[in-house]
N, C-alpha and C positions, 0 to 999 in steps of 0.2 A: 593229855588228860586221858586216863584209862576208863574203861566202862564202869568200874566200881565207883569212881568219883562222880561220873555222870549220873549213875543210879542214885547216889546219895543226894546230889543236887536236885534231882527230880523229886525226891521224897521231901526235901525241905520246901520246894516250890508247891508241892501238894498241900503241905501244912498251911502255907501262906494262902493258897487258894481257898481252903476251907475257912480260914479267918476272914478272907475278903467277902465271903458270902454274907456276912453280917456287919461288914464295915461300910459306913456311909460314903467313904472315899471312892469305893469301887461301884461303878454303875453296871457295866457289862463288859464284854470283850473289847469294846471300843476304848475303854479306859486303858487297857494294856496296849492296844494298837497306838494310841496317842503317846504313851510313854516310850514305846520303841522309836517312834518318829522323833521325839525330843532327844533321845539318846543318840540316834543317828546324826542329828544336827551337831551334837557335841563331838562325835567322832570326826565329822567333817571339819569342824573348827580346829580340832587338834591337828589333823592332817595339814590343813592350810597354814597353820602357824608354825609347823615344824616341831611342835612339842610332843614328840613321840613318847616321852616318858609318861604321859598321862593316857596314852592310847590304850594300853592294856586294861586300865580301869574302865574306860568308856566302853570298850568292847565287851568287858565282863558285864557291864550294865545292860548292854544290848542282849546278851545271851540270857541274862536273868529275866528281862522283860519278855523275851521271846518264849521262854519256857512258861512263864505265867500266862502269856497270851494263848499258847497251845492248850494249857490246862483249863483256861476259861471257856474254850470252845468245846471241851470234852463234855459230851452229853450223857 
């Protein structure tokens, strides 16, 4: 993944972060932290089951939630 793709991903996450400010689903940065935790459990399940075909998707979810977590901490 090159830096341009990462920059685009961060911009999409910023847009989502702005949306989350008025979304009742989002409470605070703890919401993102909980989502990271859930996704890491799914990564663990995929590794334990040997279903590596789904691992990339789950790791993508971890990255997405991590970016959103970082942006939720940005003051």
